C-alpha positions in Angstrom: 13.7 -52.6 -9.6 13.7 -48.8 -9.1 14.7 -48.3 -12.7 11.7 -50.5 -13.8 9.3 -48.4 -11.6 10.7 -45.2 -13.2 10.2 -46.6 -16.7 6.6 -47.7 -15.9 5.8 -44.3 -14.4 7.1 -42.6 -17.6 5.1 -44.9 -19.8 1.9 -44.0 -17.8 2.6 -40.3 -18.4 3.2 -40.9 -22.1 0.0 -42.9 -22.4 -1.9 -40.1 -20.7 -0.6 -37.5 -23.2 -1.4 -39.8 -26.1 -5.0 -40.2 -24.8 -5.3 -36.4 -24.4 -4.0 -35.8 -27.9 -6.4 -38.4 -29.3 -9.4 -36.8 -27.6 -8.5 -33.5 -29.1 -7.6 -34.8 -32.5 -11.2 -34.4 -33.9 -11.5 -31.0 -32.2 -8.2 -29.3 -33.0 -6.9 -26.7 -30.5 -5.8 -24.5 -33.4 -9.3 -23.8 -34.8 -9.5 -20.3 -36.3 -12.4 -19.3 -34.1 -14.0 -20.4 -30.8 -17.4 -19.2 -29.6 -18.6 -20.1 -26.1 -21.9 -19.6 -24.3 -21.3 -20.1 -20.6 -22.9 -19.9 -17.2 -21.0 -18.0 -14.5 -21.0 -18.7 -10.8 -19.3 -16.1 -8.5 -17.9 -17.5 -5.3 -15.4 -14.7 -4.7 -15.2 -11.9 -2.2 -15.5 -8.2 -2.8 -13.2 -6.1 -0.6 -15.4 -3.4 1.0 -14.2 -0.9 3.5 -16.1 2.0 5.0 -14.6 5.1 6.6 -17.9 7.1 7.0 -18.5 8.9 10.3 -20.3 6.9 12.9 -19.5 3.4 11.4 -17.2 1.5 13.6 -17.2 -1.9 11.8 -18.3 -3.2 8.4 -17.9 -6.8 7.5 -18.9 -8.7 4.4 -19.4 -12.4 3.6 -19.8 -13.4 -0.1 -22.7 -15.6 -1.2 -22.8 -17.8 -4.4 -24.5 -16.0 -7.2 -25.1 -17.0 -10.9 -24.8 -15.1 -14.2 -23.6 -15.9 -17.7 -22.2 -14.6 -20.9 -20.6 -15.2 -24.3 -16.9 -15.4 -25.2 -15.3 -15.2 -28.6 -11.7 -16.1 -29.4 -9.8 -15.7 -32.7 -6.5 -17.5 -33.3 -3.7 -15.2 -34.0 -1.0 -17.9 -34.3 -0.5 -21.5 -33.4 -1.6 -22.2 -29.8 -2.3 -18.4 -29.2 -5.6 -16.7 -29.4 -7.2 -13.3 -28.5 -10.4 -13.6 -26.4 -13.1 -11.1 -25.6 -16.8 -11.2 -25.0 -19.4 -10.1 -22.4 -19.9 -11.6 -19.0 -22.8 -10.7 -16.6 -21.0 -11.1 -13.3 -23.3 -11.1 -10.2 -22.4 -10.2 -6.6 -24.5 -11.1 -3.6 -22.9 -10.1 -0.3 -24.2 -10.5 3.3 -23.1 -7.4 5.2 -23.0 -6.4 8.9 -22.7 -2.7 9.8 -21.9 -1.8 13.4 -22.8 1.8 14.1 -24.1 1.8 17.6 -26.4 -1.2 17.1 -25.3 -4.0 14.6 -27.4 -4.1 11.5 -27.3 -7.0 9.1 -28.4 -6.8 5.4 -27.5 -7.6 1.9 -25.7 -5.8 -0.9 -26.2 -7.0 -4.5 -25.0 -5.8 -7.9 -24.2 -7.2 -11.3 -21.2 -6.0 -13.4 -21.3 -6.2 -17.2 -17.7 -7.3 -17.8 -15.7 -7.1 -21.0 -12.5 -9.2 -20.8 -9.6 -9.0 -23.2 -7.2 -12.0 -22.8 -4.4 -13.7 -24.6 -5.3 -17.4 -24.4 -2.6 -20.1 -24.7 -3.8 -23.5 -25.9 -0.7 -25.6 -25.4 -2.6 -28.9 -24.9 -5.7 -30.0 -26.7 -7.8 -30.1 -23.5 -6.3 -27.2 -21.5 -5.8 -23.5 -22.0 -4.6 -20.6 -19.9 -5.7 -16.9 -20.4 -4.2 -13.7 -19.0 -5.2 -10.1 -19.6 -7.5 -7.3 -18.4 -11.2 -6.5 -18.1 -13.5 -3.5 -18.0 -16.7 -3.4 -16.0 -19.5 -1.1 -17.3 -20.6 1.8 -15.1 -24.3 1.4 -15.6 -24.5 -1.1 -12.7 -27.0 -0.6 -9.9 -26.0 -1.6 -6.4 -29.0 -2.5 -4.2 -28.7 -2.4 -0.4 -31.4 -3.9 1.9 -31.0 -3.2 5.6 -33.9 -3.8 8.0 -36.4 -3.6 5.1 -35.0 -0.3 3.9 -33.9 -0.6 0.2 -31.6 1.9 -1.4 -30.2 1.9 -5.0 -26.8 3.4 -5.9 -25.0 3.7 -9.3 -21.5 2.3 -9.2 -18.4 3.7 -10.9 -16.8 1.8 -13.8 -14.5 -1.1 -12.9 -11.3 -2.4 -14.4 -8.5 -4.7 -13.5 -6.6 -8.0 -14.1 -8.3 -11.1 -15.4 -6.9 -14.6 -15.3 -8.4 -17.9 -16.6 -7.7 -21.6 -16.7 -10.0 -23.7 -18.9 -10.6 -27.3 -19.6 -12.2 -28.2 -23.0 -13.5 -31.7 -23.7 -15.0 -33.0 -27.0 -18.7 -33.8 -27.2 -19.5 -34.1 -30.9 -17.6 -32.8 -34.0 -17.1 -29.0 -33.7 -18.6 -28.8 -30.2 -16.8 -29.0 -26.8 -17.8 -28.7 -23.2 -15.9 -26.1 -21.3 -15.1 -25.6 -17.6 -13.5 -22.3 -16.8 -11.9 -21.1 -13.6 -11.5 -17.3 -13.6 -10.2 -14.7 -11.2 -10.8 -10.9 -11.4 -8.7 -8.5 -9.4 -10.3 -5.0 -9.5 -8.1 -1.9 -9.5 -10.9 0.7 -9.4 -13.0 1.9 -6.5 -16.4 1.1 -7.8 -18.2 2.7 -4.8 -19.6 6.2 -5.7 -20.5 7.3 -2.1 -18.1 9.5 -0.1 -16.1 7.6 2.4 -16.8 4.2 0.8 -14.2 1.9 -0.9 -15.2 -1.2 -2.8 -12.8 -3.2 -5.0 -14.0 -6.4 -6.8 -12.2 -9.7 -6.0 -14.1 -12.3 -7.9 -13.5 -16.1 -8.2 -15.6 -17.2 -11.1 -16.6 -20.8 -12.1 -17.9 -21.2 -15.7 -19.6 -24.1 -17.4 -20.5 -23.8 -21.0 -20.6 -25.1 -24.6 -17.8 -24.2 -27.1 -18.2 -24.1 -30.9 -15.0 -24.4 -32.9 -14.4 -23.4 -36.5 
């Protein structure tokens, strides 16, 4: 009986792989070029610490924020591609500063991110990417505390970039794409003395992929 159950379980997995292969057959994973337009939602946290005089506590709570971008991938060999593009990655953070009297406000900024990933398409519907990214320095950080709005220019950002994507066929040459990404910033993007800010971004992407 146990042997029959094991065989049935194996048959289910084989059937699942056959179905996945069939879904991807008309949309080969090894297309020479993949172009994706995607929306981006940032649900991650930005590590932010303050050592400025007079500030005894500084806490941040991330809020969901929406951006978007374009990704391009060229196949360099079977199941392996090189991906880059441009992503507008937003940040919206609720912040409480305790310096005598607690003050609550918001900090928001958007990074123009250029990723560079090796993407492994080992199954027709699933791919994994690993690499690095660079965040452009022309970002403006806006702080709003008690109605007082200040704007600061951030430093360039760079760090590690990971991705797991699910691609499903819609019509010939076009796929839907769901992307889970994580950015681990290595740079201090804060330009003010005594401030440290490192990006830690969990990104959800939903877009349309065109394959050639």
